N, C-alpha and C positions, 0 to 999 in steps of 0.2 A: 750799302756795301754787302759784300758774301765772301765765304770762304768756299773753294771749291764748288761751287756753285751753288752752296747754300746758304740761305738766308739765315744770318745770324740773332735777327730779332733786334728789339729797342735797348738802348743802354739802359744804363740805372737812371731814374728821374726822368724819363722819355718815355710818354704815352701815344699809341696809335689812336686816331681820329680817322673816319672816315669822312670825306668830301664830296660832293657832286658836281662834277664838272661840270654841269650843265649851268651852274650859277656863278655867278661871280665873286672876288674873295671876301668882298663886305657880307654878302647873302649867308654865306657859310658862316663868317664869323658869327652875325647876327642869331644863327639856329645853334651852333656850339654855345653861346652864351646864354641863350633860354633856356637849352638842356643844362645846362649847369646848376642855375639858379633854382631851377625844379627841383634836380637831387639836393642840394642844400637845404631848401626849405623843408622837402622829406624828411632829412637827417634830424632837422631840426625839431618838427613834430614827433618823429619817434623818440628823441629824447625826453619831450615834455610828458610824453603817455606813459613812459617808463617810472618817470616822478611822479605822477600822480597815482601810478597805481603802488608804487611802494608807500607812498603817504595813506593811502586808504588802507593797505595792507595793516600797517603800523598804528591807524586809529582803531580798525576792527580788534586788532590783538589788545591794546590799552580798555575798550570797553569789556573785551571778555576777562579780563583782569580784575577789573572792577566789578562786574556783576558776578565773579566766581568767590569775594571775597565784600561782602556786605558792612555794616556799621557795626564798629568792635571787632574787626576781624572774623564776625560770625562768617561761613559760609552758606551762600544762597545758590538759587538754581540759575545757571548759565543764560544769558540773554539769548534768543532764539530769533534771529535776524536772516536777513540777506546775508547769503555767503558764509551763515555760522556750520559748525561741523555739527550734526544732532547726532546724538545717542542713539544707535539701533536699541529696539526695546526687544525683550527676551520673547519667543515665540512659546506659546504653551503646548504641552504635549499632543492635544486634540486638534492642531491648526493643520495637521499633514493628512489630516481626513476631509471628509465632507462633514460640516456640521453647522449647529445652529441652536440657538436657544428658545425654548419653547415658552409659548403663552403660559406656560405653569411655572417657567423658572428652571426647567432639566435641559441637561447637555444631552443632544441626540448626534450621534457620530455614525458616519457611513462610509463604508471603504470604496475608493476610487479605482480598483482592479482585485482581482482574484488574492494576488499576495496580500492586498491591506484586509481585504474579508477573513483571510486565515488568522492574521495579526490580531485585529478585530476582537475576534472569539476566545483566542487563546491568550492572549493578554489582559485583554481590557473588559471583557464580561464579567461581572462579580454577580454573588451569588443572588442579589438585590434590584440587580438591572431586569432589564426586557428586551428581548430579540425579536426583530423584526424582519419581516422579507416578503419581497411580491414575487408573483409567479412568470413574470415578464424576464425573458431572457436579457442578461446583462443588468440586471438589477442589483443595487447592493445592498450588503448586510448592515441592517441597523442594528444600534444599539440603544436604549433612552437608558441614561445613569442616572439612578435616584437615590436616596437615603432613605433609612426608616425600616429595613429590613425586609426580608422577603414577604410577609404579613401586610405590608403599608398597602393603603389603599391604591388601586389601579389609575393610572394618569389618564382618564380617558380623553381628556386634549390633546395631550401630547402624542399620545398614540394616534388620533386621527392626523394631526400636523406630521407625524412622522411616516404616515400611509401615503400624505400627500409627497413627500419627499423620496420614498422608493418607487414609487411609479414614476416622476420626473427623472429621475436619475438614470430611468431603464429607456430601454426602444420606443418604450409605449409614447415618450414626447414628441419623438420624430414622427411618429405613427400617428398624433393625436387620437389615439384610442385608448385612455385612462381607464374607459369603463368596462374595458376586457380584463384588466390586470385584477388580480384579487392578492390581496394583500392580508398576512396574518401574523398574530405574534403568539409567542411562547416563553417559557420560563427558562432559565438557564440549563436547567437540569434535563429539560428536554432535548438539547441540543447535543449531537454525539458527532464524531469523526469515524464512528466505527461501522461499516457496512454490513449489511446484511449477506451469509454465504453466498458468492457467487457475484456480487454487485461490485461496483466499483466507483469509486468517488474523484472527481477531478478536483484540481487546485481551486479552493474558496468553495467547494461544495459541503454540506451539511445533511447529516440524517436526523429528523426528527420525528422524534416519539411520543406520542400518545396524543392528547387532543390540540388542535389548532384553533385557535380564536381568531375569526376572521372579520377584518373592519370594512365597514363601507367606505369607498373611496372617493374622497370629494372632487373637487374639479382641479385639474393641475394647475397650480399655480405657484411661480417661482419670484421672490424678489430679493433686493440687495440692502442688506442694512450696515449700518458702522455702530460699531460697538465700542464706548470712550470707558478708560480707567482713570479716575481720579486720583492724583496723589493724597497721600494723607494730608500733607501741609494743606493743599487747597481745599481740602474736606472740612478742616478745623476752621480755616479762617470764613468759609462760607457759614458756617455755625456761630461764627462770633458776630458775623454779619448780621446774621438773623437775627440775633439775640438783641442787637441794638438797634435793627428795624423794631422791634415789637416793644421795646422801651420808648423809643421814640412816639410811636403811633400811642402807647398810654399816656406818654406825657401832652399831645396833643388831645386826645379825650378829655383830660382832664380839665384843659384849659376850654 
């Protein structure tokens, strides 16, 4: 029924259903019943999934609590498993640059752009370090960080590896023409930001005073490595296991 020509809609507790006038009343009833059963089964499955999710979450929380407090109430490392929250490690200061560890164990860092080249020289180039650069446009400024003072032995292997990085990070990589690049190294006191009268230095540019030590550039080869850092606890455990294995091997030898 309607009021003023407007459909008032179904009353409380009444649902509208769509019927196919081309089918019999029995066929319409059968389709409605089938749709209702499917909806009921879907709702039941949804409830079961929700219950399973809650149970798994509670189980993970209990395991995490047990892992955090070992025997005797001592704290232990949290269990790292599927769905566990991992603590983000602290990044080292040099990771914002290009960097690698040389075969001689020295840290070699290079700027990613002109701004970083400036930062590298102004803040991180020390008196005992070495400065590297390549003649190719876009080559990064490189710093080899070393200990032992200014008079320490020059790390020849690290210089060669740094030269490869300097060329590979320049436009020579795309041109595949590393042989045309010249790479040199100097000491920090030879690097200056003060140009000669009438000269101009762009951002990331430097003036080199004195002798440049040129390096024979090796083939341009770059790779990817993974660096692991062991926790003190695991290092102590490995040493203990090593001592136990040595004792066992000694006893077997006596037998």
